[in-house]
C-alpha positions in Angstrom: -122.6 -28.6 14.1 -121.9 -32.0 15.4 -119.6 -34.3 13.3 -122.5 -36.6 12.4 -126.2 -35.7 12.6 -129.1 -37.7 11.2 -132.3 -35.8 10.7 -135.3 -35.4 8.3 -136.9 -32.8 6.2 -140.3 -32.7 4.7 -140.7 -32.2 0.9 -143.4 -30.1 -0.7 -145.7 -33.1 -1.1 -145.3 -34.2 2.5 -142.7 -36.9 1.8 -140.2 -37.3 4.6 -136.6 -37.2 3.4 -133.8 -38.7 5.5 -130.7 -36.5 5.7 -127.3 -36.7 7.3 -124.9 -33.9 8.1 -121.2 -34.6 8.6 -118.4 -32.3 9.3 -118.1 -28.6 9.7 -117.5 -25.7 7.3 -119.4 -24.3 4.3 -122.5 -26.3 3.4 -122.1 -28.8 0.5 -124.9 -31.1 -0.7 -123.6 -34.3 -2.3 -125.6 -36.5 -4.6 -124.0 -39.6 -6.1 -125.1 -42.4 -8.4 -128.3 -44.4 -8.8 -127.3 -47.0 -6.2 -125.8 -44.6 -3.6 -127.6 -43.9 -0.3 -126.4 -41.9 2.7 -124.8 -45.1 4.1 -123.4 -46.5 0.8 -119.7 -47.3 0.8 -118.8 -44.9 -1.9 -120.8 -41.9 -0.6 -119.3 -42.6 2.8 -115.8 -42.3 1.3 -116.7 -39.0 -0.4 -118.1 -37.7 2.9 -114.9 -38.7 4.8 -112.7 -37.0 2.2 -114.6 -33.7 2.5 -116.0 -33.3 6.0 -112.8 -31.8 7.4 -113.5 -28.6 5.5 -117.2 -28.8 4.5 -120.5 -29.5 6.2 -121.3 -32.4 3.9 -125.1 -33.0 3.5 -126.3 -36.2 2.0 -129.8 -37.6 1.7 -131.7 -40.7 0.6 -133.6 -39.8 -2.5 -137.3 -40.6 -2.4 -137.9 -44.4 -2.7 -134.4 -45.1 -1.4 -133.1 -46.0 2.1 -135.0 -44.3 4.9 -136.8 -41.7 2.8 -140.5 -41.9 2.0 -142.0 -42.5 -1.5 -145.2 -40.6 -2.0 -146.8 -41.4 -5.4 -147.0 -40.5 -8.1 -143.3 -40.0 -8.7 -142.1 -37.2 -10.9 -138.9 -35.3 -11.7 -140.4 -32.2 -10.3 -140.8 -33.9 -6.9 -137.2 -35.0 -7.0 -136.3 -31.3 -7.4 -138.6 -30.4 -4.6 -136.8 -32.9 -2.3 -133.5 -31.3 -3.0 -135.0 -27.9 -2.5 -136.3 -29.0 0.9 -132.8 -30.2 1.9 -131.2 -26.9 0.8 -133.9 -24.9 2.6 -133.1 -26.7 5.8 -129.5 -25.3 5.8 -128.8 -21.8 7.1 -126.6 -19.8 4.8 -125.3 -20.5 1.3 -125.1 -24.0 -0.2 -122.9 -25.5 -3.0 -123.5 -28.9 -4.6 -121.5 -31.8 -5.9 -123.3 -34.2 -8.2 -121.8 -37.5 -9.4 -123.2 -39.6 -12.2 -127.1 -39.6 -11.9 -126.7 -37.2 -9.0 -125.3 -34.7 -11.4 -128.5 -34.9 -13.4 -130.6 -34.2 -10.3 -128.4 -31.2 -9.4 -128.7 -29.8 -13.0 -132.5 -30.0 -12.8 -132.5 -28.2 -9.5 -130.2 -25.5 -10.7 -132.5 -24.9 -13.7 -135.5 -24.7 -11.4 -133.9 -22.0 -9.3 -133.1 -24.0 -6.2 -130.7 -21.7 -4.3 -127.4 -23.4 -4.9 -124.6 -21.0 -5.4 -122.3 -23.2 -7.5 -122.0 -26.8 -8.5 -119.6 -29.4 -9.7 -121.1 -32.1 -12.0 -119.0 -35.2 -12.4 -119.8 -37.4 -15.5 -123.6 -37.1 -15.8 -124.3 -40.1 -18.0 -126.0 -38.4 -20.9 -125.3 -39.4 -24.5 -124.1 -36.5 -26.6 -125.3 -38.4 -29.7 -128.9 -38.6 -28.5 -131.4 -36.0 -29.9 -131.4 -33.2 -27.3 -135.0 -32.4 -28.0 -136.2 -35.9 -27.4 -137.8 -37.1 -24.2 -137.4 -40.8 -24.7 -138.8 -42.9 -21.9 -139.0 -46.2 -23.8 -136.0 -47.6 -21.9 -137.3 -46.3 -18.6 -140.6 -48.1 -19.3 -138.7 -51.3 -20.0 -136.9 -51.1 -16.7 -140.3 -50.6 -14.9 -141.7 -53.6 -16.8 -138.8 -55.8 -15.6 -139.5 -54.8 -12.0 -143.2 -55.2 -12.3 -142.7 -58.8 -13.7 -140.3 -59.6 -10.8 -137.2 -59.4 -13.0 -135.3 -57.1 -10.8 -131.9 -58.5 -11.5 -132.6 -58.1 -15.3 -133.5 -54.4 -14.7 -130.2 -53.9 -12.9 -128.2 -55.6 -15.6 -129.9 -53.5 -18.3 -129.3 -50.3 -16.4 -125.6 -51.0 -15.8 -125.0 -52.0 -19.4 -127.1 -49.3 -21.2 -126.8 -46.3 -18.9 -123.3 -46.7 -17.5 -121.7 -48.8 -20.2 -120.5 -51.5 -17.9 -119.3 -54.5 -19.9 -121.2 -57.7 -19.4 -118.2 -59.5 -18.0 -117.9 -56.9 -15.2 -121.7 -57.2 -14.5 -121.3 -61.0 -14.2 -118.4 -60.4 -11.7 -120.7 -58.1 -9.7 -123.2 -60.9 -9.3 -120.5 -63.1 -7.6 -120.3 -60.5 -4.8 -123.6 -61.5 -3.3 -123.9 -58.8 -0.7 -123.2 -56.0 -3.2 -125.5 -57.5 -5.9 -128.4 -57.8 -3.4 -128.0 -54.1 -2.6 -128.2 -53.2 -6.3 -131.2 -55.4 -6.9 -132.9 -53.8 -3.9 -132.9 -50.5 -5.8 -134.2 -51.8 -9.1 -137.5 -50.1 -8.7 -136.0 -46.6 -8.9 -133.8 -47.2 -12.0 -136.5 -46.2 -14.5 -136.9 -43.0 -12.5 -133.3 -42.2 -12.9 -133.5 -42.6 -16.7 -136.3 -40.1 -16.6 -134.3 -37.7 -14.4 -131.6 -38.0 -17.1 -134.1 -37.1 -19.8 -134.0 -40.5 -21.5 -130.2 -40.0 -21.6 -130.5 -37.0 -23.9 -128.9 -33.8 -22.7 -131.9 -31.6 -21.6 -130.9 -28.4 -23.5 -133.9 -26.4 -22.4 -133.2 -27.3 -18.8 -129.5 -26.7 -19.1 -130.0 -23.2 -20.7 -131.9 -22.1 -17.6 -128.9 -22.5 -15.3 -127.5 -19.2 -14.0 -124.9 -20.1 -11.4 -121.2 -21.2 -11.8 -121.0 -24.8 -12.9 -118.0 -27.0 -13.5 -118.5 -30.2 -15.5 -115.8 -32.8 -14.9 -114.8 -36.1 -16.4 -112.0 -38.6 -15.7 -109.2 -38.9 -18.2 -109.5 -42.7 -17.9 -113.2 -42.8 -18.4 -114.9 -44.0 -21.6 -114.7 -41.5 -24.4 -118.5 -41.2 -24.6 -118.6 -40.0 -21.0 -116.0 -37.3 -21.7 -117.8 -36.3 -24.8 -121.1 -36.1 -22.9 -119.5 -33.9 -20.2 -118.2 -31.5 -22.9 -121.6 -31.4 -24.5 -123.2 -30.5 -21.1 -120.8 -27.5 -21.0 -122.0 -26.5 -24.4 -125.6 -26.4 -23.1 -125.0 -24.7 -19.7 -124.3 -21.0 -20.1 -120.9 -20.0 -18.7 -120.0 -23.4 -17.5 -116.5 -24.9 -17.7 -115.0 -28.3 -18.4 -112.1 -30.1 -16.7 -110.6 -33.5 -17.0 -109.4 -35.2 -13.8 -106.2 -37.0 -14.4 -106.1 -40.7 -13.7 -109.8 -41.0 -12.8 -112.6 -43.1 -14.2 -116.3 -43.0 -13.7 -116.0 -43.8 -10.0 -113.4 -41.2 -9.1 -111.2 -41.2 -6.0 -112.9 -38.8 -3.5 -109.7 -37.0 -2.8 -109.3 -36.1 -6.5 -112.9 -34.9 -6.7 -112.3 -32.9 -3.5 -109.3 -31.1 -5.0 -111.3 -30.1 -8.1 -114.2 -28.9 -5.9 -111.9 -26.9 -3.7 -110.2 -25.1 -6.6 -113.4 -24.4 -8.4 -115.3 -23.0 -5.4 -112.3 -20.8 -4.4 -111.9 -19.5 -8.0 -115.6 -18.6 -8.6 -115.9 -17.0 -5.2 -118.8 -19.0 -4.1 -120.2 -17.6 -0.8 -120.2 -21.2 0.6 -116.5 -21.6 0.0 
């Protein structure tokens, strides 16, 4: 495998998904947050930290970056996209999901996508939300903002409501014009991410169907509700484990995540480790 290969796969509905392979070693699919693409700064840092020992596979989720966007969108089609990426890799595959990416991975595991083991870092559920609910009201609101041309308002609402970012920090982000433009460019997919996250309620029926080793991690410096949500996911996924990563927040240092990933895959004996 070359150190960096851009390629495409075709999902079940014919959507072309843009994929990048970096590094050599056991295959690891990495999905990060709502605003992360293959070429985003943070996902690039994660890839750099892992590619000396993994074949790191990243992709643009549908509607983002260079990937297609066949309508209508659905959670099932997001799972099919990840399944197509996994099927394009020879041999066993593990997964690392960060933030909303962890929610996508959880859905895929429950659907039987052949991933041998996974680390989920701070999926932004709410432990206090009714696990039997499928509340799309907030997702609909985000879609309404975008349809009315209020893309910046959709981004502000997502950052505040889903990720708990204080309004002062959101205002500071707006001063970084290049970064803010990149966030606004993805406003149209934020409602989808709320739906992927089951309206922010932990999807207990989905989680109970997972049958592979899963480690759910949270940062010791993260907000308490994020740590509480991570522990609640462990309560819903059979046989899963919880760990707290010292000194880390919601956007963890890639090296710290890599250490957790290495130790977990080695311990559970994943064929891809």
